C-alpha positions in Angstrom: -29.3 34.1 -21.9 -28.0 30.9 -23.4 -24.5 31.6 -22.2 -25.8 32.3 -18.7 -27.8 29.1 -18.7 -24.7 27.1 -19.7 -22.7 28.7 -17.0 -25.3 27.8 -14.5 -25.0 24.2 -15.6 -21.3 24.2 -14.6 -20.1 23.8 -11.1 -19.5 27.3 -9.4 -15.7 26.6 -8.9 -15.2 25.9 -12.6 -17.2 28.9 -13.7 -15.3 31.4 -11.5 -11.9 29.9 -12.6 -12.8 30.2 -16.3 -13.9 33.8 -15.9 -10.7 34.7 -14.1 -8.5 33.2 -16.8 -10.4 34.9 -19.6 -10.2 38.3 -17.8 -6.4 37.8 -17.3 -5.8 37.0 -21.0 -7.8 40.0 -22.1 -5.8 42.3 -19.8 -2.6 40.9 -21.1 -3.6 41.6 -24.7 -4.6 45.2 -23.8 -1.3 45.7 -22.0 0.8 44.4 -25.0 -1.0 46.6 -27.5 -0.7 49.6 -25.2 3.1 49.0 -24.8 3.4 48.8 -28.6 1.6 52.0 -29.1 3.8 53.8 -26.6 7.0 52.5 -28.3 5.8 53.6 -31.7 5.1 57.1 -30.4 8.6 57.3 -28.8 10.2 56.1 -32.1 8.4 58.8 -34.1 9.5 61.5 -31.6 13.1 60.3 -31.1 14.2 57.5 -33.6 17.4 56.9 -31.7 15.9 56.3 -28.3 14.1 53.0 -29.2 14.7 50.1 -31.5 12.3 48.4 -33.8 9.6 46.6 -31.9 8.0 43.3 -32.7 4.3 42.6 -33.0 3.0 41.4 -29.7 2.4 37.7 -29.8 -0.9 36.2 -28.9 -1.0 34.8 -25.4 -0.7 31.0 -25.0 -3.9 29.1 -24.9 -5.3 28.6 -21.5 -4.8 25.2 -20.0 -7.9 23.0 -19.9 -10.0 23.5 -16.8 -9.9 20.6 -14.5 -11.4 20.2 -11.1 -9.2 19.8 -8.2 -9.1 16.2 -6.9 -11.0 15.8 -3.8 -9.7 13.6 -1.0 -11.3 10.2 -1.0 -13.6 9.5 1.8 -12.6 6.9 4.3 -8.8 7.6 3.9 -6.9 9.3 6.7 -3.7 11.3 6.2 -0.6 9.5 7.4 0.6 10.6 10.7 4.2 11.3 11.6 6.0 8.2 12.6 6.1 7.7 16.3 9.3 6.4 18.1 9.2 4.4 21.2 11.9 3.1 23.5 11.2 -0.3 25.0 13.0 -1.2 28.2 12.7 -4.3 30.4 9.7 -3.0 32.4 8.1 -0.3 30.3 7.7 1.3 26.9 7.8 5.1 26.5 7.7 7.5 23.6 11.0 9.4 22.7 11.0 13.2 22.6 11.5 15.1 19.3 14.6 16.9 20.7 16.2 13.6 21.3 15.8 12.6 17.7 17.3 16.0 16.6 20.2 15.5 19.0 21.0 12.2 17.4 21.2 13.9 14.0 23.7 16.4 15.3 27.4 15.7 14.4 30.6 17.5 15.0 31.8 19.5 11.9 34.5 18.0 9.8 36.4 21.3 9.6 36.5 24.5 11.6 37.3 27.9 10.3 39.3 29.5 13.1 38.6 33.0 11.8 34.8 33.0 11.6 33.6 30.2 13.9 32.3 31.7 17.1 32.0 28.3 18.8 35.8 27.9 18.3 36.4 31.3 20.0 34.3 30.2 23.0 36.2 26.9 23.2 39.5 28.8 23.1 38.2 30.8 26.1 37.7 27.5 28.0 41.2 26.3 27.0 42.6 29.6 28.2 40.9 29.3 31.5 42.5 25.8 32.0 45.9 27.2 30.9 45.7 30.1 33.3 44.8 27.7 36.2 48.2 26.0 35.6 50.2 29.1 34.9 49.0 31.0 38.0 48.7 28.2 40.5 51.7 25.9 39.7 54.2 28.5 41.1 52.0 28.9 44.2 51.8 25.1 44.8 55.6 24.8 44.3 56.5 27.5 46.9 53.7 28.2 49.3 52.4 25.4 51.7 48.9 25.6 50.3 48.8 22.0 48.8 48.4 19.6 51.7 47.5 15.9 52.0 44.1 17.0 53.2 43.2 19.0 50.1 45.2 17.2 47.5 42.1 15.6 46.0 40.6 19.0 45.2 43.7 20.1 43.4 43.9 16.8 41.5 40.3 17.0 40.3 40.8 20.4 38.8 44.2 19.3 37.3 42.6 16.3 35.7 39.7 18.5 34.4 42.3 20.8 32.7 44.1 17.9 31.2 40.8 16.5 29.9 40.1 19.9 28.2 43.6 19.8 26.7 43.0 16.3 25.3 39.7 17.3 23.7 41.3 20.4 22.2 44.2 18.5 20.7 42.3 15.6 19.2 38.9 17.0 18.5 39.4 20.7 17.7 43.0 21.2 16.5 42.9 18.3 14.1 39.8 19.9 12.4 41.2 23.4 12.0 41.3 24.7 8.5 44.8 25.9 7.4 46.4 27.3 4.3 48.9 25.3 2.3 50.4 26.9 -0.9 47.4 29.2 -1.1 44.8 26.5 -0.7 42.5 26.1 2.3 42.8 22.6 3.6 39.7 21.2 5.3 40.4 17.5 5.4 41.2 15.9 8.7 43.6 13.5 7.0 45.9 16.3 6.0 48.7 17.2 8.3 48.3 20.6 10.1 51.7 21.8 11.5 49.9 24.4 13.6 48.1 21.6 15.5 51.4 20.2 16.7 52.7 23.6 17.8 49.4 24.2 19.6 49.9 21.2 21.8 51.8 23.7 23.9 48.8 25.6 25.2 50.4 29.0 25.5 49.7 29.2 21.7 46.0 28.8 22.4 46.2 31.8 24.9 47.7 34.1 22.3 45.3 32.8 19.6 42.4 33.5 21.8 43.6 37.1 22.3 43.9 37.6 18.5 40.4 36.2 17.9 38.8 38.2 20.7 40.4 41.4 19.5 39.1 40.8 16.0 35.4 40.6 17.2 35.5 43.4 19.8 34.4 46.8 18.7 36.7 48.5 21.3 39.7 46.2 21.4 41.9 48.7 23.1 40.0 48.2 26.4 40.9 44.5 26.3 44.5 45.3 25.5 44.7 47.6 28.6 43.2 44.8 30.7 45.6 42.2 29.2 48.7 44.5 29.8 47.6 45.0 33.4 47.3 41.3 33.8 50.8 40.8 32.6 52.0 43.2 35.3 50.0 41.4 38.0 51.4 38.1 36.9 55.0 39.3 37.1 54.3 40.5 40.6 52.7 37.2 41.4 55.8 35.2 40.3 58.0 37.6 42.2 56.1 37.0 45.4 56.4 33.3 45.0 60.1 33.6 44.5 60.4 35.8 47.6 58.6 33.2 49.7 60.9 30.5 48.3 64.0 32.6 49.1 62.7 33.2 52.6 62.0 29.5 53.1 65.5 28.7 51.8 67.1 31.1 54.2 64.7 30.2 57.0 61.4 31.9 57.7 62.1 34.8 60.1 65.8 34.0 60.3 66.8 37.5 59.2 65.2 40.8 59.0 65.1 40.6 55.2 63.1 37.3 55.0 59.4 36.8 55.5 58.5 36.8 59.2 55.9 34.1 59.1 53.1 36.4 60.5 49.8 37.0 58.8 48.8 35.8 55.4 51.9 34.7 53.6 50.8 35.4 50.1 49.5 38.9 50.8 52.7 39.9 52.7 55.0 38.5 50.1 53.0 40.1 47.3 53.4 43.4 49.1 57.2 42.9 49.2 57.2 42.1 45.5 55.3 45.3 44.6 57.7 47.5 46.6 60.7 45.7 45.0 59.7 45.7 41.4 58.4 49.3 41.5 61.5 50.3 43.5 59.5 52.3 46.0 62.1 51.8 48.7 61.7 51.3 52.5 62.6 47.6 52.2 64.7 45.8 54.9 68.3 45.5 53.8 69.6 42.1 52.8 72.1 40.5 55.0 73.6 37.4 53.5 75.2 37.0 50.0 72.2 35.0 48.8 69.8 37.8 49.9 71.9 40.5 48.3 72.1 38.6 45.0 68.4 37.9 45.0 67.6 41.5 45.7 69.9 42.8 42.9 68.2 40.5 40.4 64.9 41.7 41.7 65.8 45.3 41.0 67.1 44.6 37.5 64.1 42.5 36.6 61.8 45.2 38.0 63.3 47.9 35.8 63.2 45.7 32.8 59.6 44.6 33.3 58.2 48.0 34.0 60.0 49.6 31.0 58.3 46.9 28.9 54.9 47.5 30.5 55.1 51.2 30.2 56.0 50.9 26.5 53.1 48.5 25.9 50.7 50.8 27.8 51.8 53.8 25.8 51.3 51.9 22.5 47.8 50.7 23.6 46.7 54.2 24.6 48.3 55.7 21.5 46.4 53.3 19.3 43.1 54.0 21.1 43.5 57.7 20.7 45.1 57.7 17.2 41.8 58.7 15.5 41.3 61.6 17.9 44.9 62.7 17.4 44.5 62.6 13.7 41.3 64.7 14.0 42.9 67.3 16.3 45.9 67.6 13.9 43.7 68.4 10.9 41.5 70.7 13.0 44.5 72.7 14.4 46.1 72.9 11.0 42.9 74.3 9.5 42.5 76.8 12.3 46.1 78.0 11.9 45.6 78.4 8.1 42.4 80.4 8.6 44.0 82.7 11.2 47.0 83.3 8.9 44.8 84.4 6.1 42.4 86.3 8.4 39.3 84.3 7.4 36.1 85.8 8.8 34.8 84.4 12.1 31.5 83.3 10.6 33.3 81.1 8.0 35.7 79.8 10.7 32.8 78.8 13.0 31.0 77.0 10.1 34.2 75.1 9.3 34.7 74.1 12.9 31.1 73.0 13.1 31.6 70.9 10.0 34.7 69.2 11.5 32.9 68.4 14.7 29.7 67.1 13.2 31.5 65.0 10.5 33.8 63.4 13.1 31.0 62.6 15.6 28.6 61.2 12.9 31.2 59.2 10.9 34.2 58.8 13.2 36.4 60.0 10.3 36.9 62.9 8.0 37.4 61.2 4.7 36.1 57.6 4.1 38.2 57.2 1.0 41.4 57.3 2.9 40.5 54.1 4.8 39.5 52.2 1.6 42.4 53.1 -0.6 44.6 50.2 0.6 41.8 47.6 0.1 41.5 45.4 -3.0 38.8 46.4 -5.5 36.6 43.5 -4.5 36.6 44.4 -0.8 35.9 48.1 -1.6 32.9 46.9 -3.6 31.7 44.8 -0.7 31.9 47.7 1.7 30.2 50.1 -0.8 27.3 47.6 -1.3 26.7 47.3 2.4 26.8 51.0 2.9 25.1 52.4 -0.1 23.2 49.7 -2.1 20.1 49.7 0.2 19.6 53.4 -0.6 20.6 53.5 -4.3 18.5 50.4 -5.2 15.3 52.2 -4.1 15.9 55.2 -6.5 13.5 54.9 -9.4 16.0 56.3 -11.8 18.3 53.3 -11.5 15.7 50.6 -11.4 16.1 48.3 -14.4 19.7 49.2 -15.0 22.5 46.7 -15.2 23.4 45.4 -11.7 27.1 45.6 -12.4 26.7 49.2 -13.6 25.1 50.0 -10.2 28.0 48.3 -8.4 30.6 50.3 -10.4 28.7 53.5 -9.5 28.6 52.7 -5.8 32.4 52.7 -5.8 32.4 56.2 -7.2 30.0 57.7 -4.6 31.4 60.2 -2.2 29.9 61.0 1.2 29.7 64.7 2.0 28.1 66.5 5.0 26.4 69.8 4.5 25.6 72.2 7.4 22.2 73.9 8.0 21.7 76.6 5.3 24.5 75.4 3.0 23.7 75.6 -0.7 24.1 72.1 -2.3 23.6 73.6 -5.7 22.6 77.1 -7.0 20.3 78.2 -9.8 22.2 78.8 -13.0 25.3 76.9 -12.2 26.6 74.1 -14.5 25.5 70.7 -13.3 28.5 68.5 -12.8 27.2 66.1 -10.2 24.1 64.3 -9.0 23.1 63.9 -5.4 21.5 61.0 -3.4 20.3 61.9 0.1 21.8 59.5 2.7 20.6 61.2 5.9 18.8 64.5 6.6 16.7 66.8 4.4 17.2 69.4 1.7 14.8 72.1 0.5 14.3 73.2 -3.1 13.8 77.0 -3.2 12.0 78.9 -5.9 9.3 81.5 -6.5 9.7 85.2 -7.4 12.0 85.9 -4.5 13.8 82.6 -4.7 13.0 81.9 -1.0 9.8 79.9 -1.4 10.2 76.2 -0.3 8.9 74.3 -3.3 9.5 70.8 -1.8 11.5 69.1 0.9 13.5 66.0 -0.1 14.4 63.3 2.5 16.6 60.3 2.7 16.6 58.2 -0.5 15.7 61.1 -2.8 17.8 61.9 -5.8 18.2 65.2 -7.6 20.5 66.7 -10.2 20.4 63.7 -12.5 18.8 65.6 -15.5 21.7 68.1 -15.7 24.1 65.2 -15.2 22.6 63.3 -18.2 22.5 66.4 -20.4 18.8 66.0 -21.0 16.2 68.7 -21.5 18.1 71.3 -23.6 20.9 72.2 -21.2 22.8 71.3 -18.1 22.3 74.3 -15.9 20.6 74.2 -12.5 17.1 75.7 -12.5 16.6 75.9 -8.7 18.4 76.4 -5.5 18.8 73.4 -3.2 19.7 74.2 0.4 20.4 71.8 3.3 17.7 71.8 6.0 19.6 70.9 9.1 22.6 68.6 8.8 22.5 66.6 5.6 24.7 63.7 4.5 24.6 63.3 0.7 26.1 60.8 -1.7 27.7 62.7 -4.7 28.4 61.2 -8.1 30.5 63.3 -10.5 29.5 63.6 -14.2 32.9 62.4 -15.4 32.7 59.3 -13.2 29.2 58.5 -14.5 30.2 59.0 -18.1 33.2 56.7 -17.6 30.9 54.0 -16.3 28.1 54.3 -18.9 30.6 53.8 -21.7 30.7 50.2 -20.8 26.9 49.8 -20.4 25.1 51.3 -23.5 21.8 49.7 -22.6 21.8 51.3 -19.2 22.8 54.6 -20.6 19.9 54.5 -23.1 17.5 53.6 -20.2 18.7 56.4 -18.0 18.4 59.0 -20.7 15.0 57.7 -21.7 13.7 57.9 -18.0 15.1 61.4 -17.5 13.5 62.6 -20.8 10.2 60.8 -20.4 9.4 62.0 -16.9 11.9 64.4 -15.6 9.8 65.7 -12.7 8.8 62.4 -11.1 12.2 60.8 -11.3 13.9 63.4 -9.1 12.7 61.8 -5.9 12.5 58.3 -4.6 9.2 58.6 -2.9 6.1 60.9 -3.6 5.5 61.1 -7.4 3.1 64.0 -7.0 5.9 66.4 -6.2 7.1 68.7 -9.0 10.6 70.1 -9.3 12.9 71.0 -12.1 16.5 70.1 -11.9 
């Protein structure tokens, strides 16, 4: 009663805070003594599995209870500073976005490979460059630029020149470049590429490279670009034909342009028939016309041979993966037919090829990664597998670098519906982590009873892999329920990794020995399953 009366004399906030701190300290003491008891038990059972423990230290004394300072009455919290703009006749408050706009500044250096703003700017420069490339031949040959519309042409010309000036002095001088292996980001350093890029055709090709790098289906853009090259060559040829007709005299001979209809469309039609060598053209009369037509034929054959070669390369690169898949598929079918493999096995192998190709877009992921440096392979493995492996309870608490080394050794394998992942009684040489799909563990007297269904993120086979529990043979059948994509880690690869991480090896063996049933899945701990 005395303690209660004393508590009543204190303010309620101080009393509740004191009770919470005392309860927390008592719970910490109980937890420390409980952990020590568990470690002593484990040491008595297996002296090698744990090291000598220290006596739990008493918790630090609680800090003195102090009441939170209350805001003094009569004082008002300071408001955000207000900004006003005073003009000759009025005074108005400036908007927050204007203050943020004033703080914005152009970056000192631009990474041309990762900066999306630079790619968009290159697109604008490319548009200005295409304006000049396409319309300068037209304005030099066709009578489309007249004194009446000269101002419209000049406005667009000056706008393009303004874009070029901004690009040369604002963007190109800030581009990062490599010198003797070092990335130079200073504006004061001389960038030789910026001088070369004063000729804006370099910006056009650079834009193509940057755009192809960020497109998921770059071959579509390559087809469009190759077609544009063909259209441009026809465009230039039509301009030359009008110039030749004007030189000889419009309508002076049957070979020249007659002067009827739309001049550009009719000359373009002549250029198409000439470069493609369709035939049916009027015969040239004068020596100039014959020479011009011969050069047209030669250039047409040369241009179209280049275009056809480029188109063949583009289509070949776009279908290279499919060709690779068909080659493997046809070779496997030929092999099975030569050895008279049963139709059931052939159908399952064909199904595996088709599903693996459609789901992954490749048959063996390791073939793509073999040329990459070790650091880049690790980056890809972390992005693909770490989110799944990090959620597995078995690996929680292990050395992070050990997990990274393990990610590089994982293999992705697809199992068809009904495939046995592992069978009862076989030697355990690998552990499995479910990436996609489900597997069923079979048991019971007939070996057909579904004991449990494991889903994405679950792990099984680790007890046999770690040689814990008196043997390394499988004690249950695991069958794929539907299509299942699993990560596989071989026993040899795991042992080679754990040699360099003895603490993680001790932790893994301890987890598998302490609770072998609950550590076989990443989610429900209530499931029971032997390895």
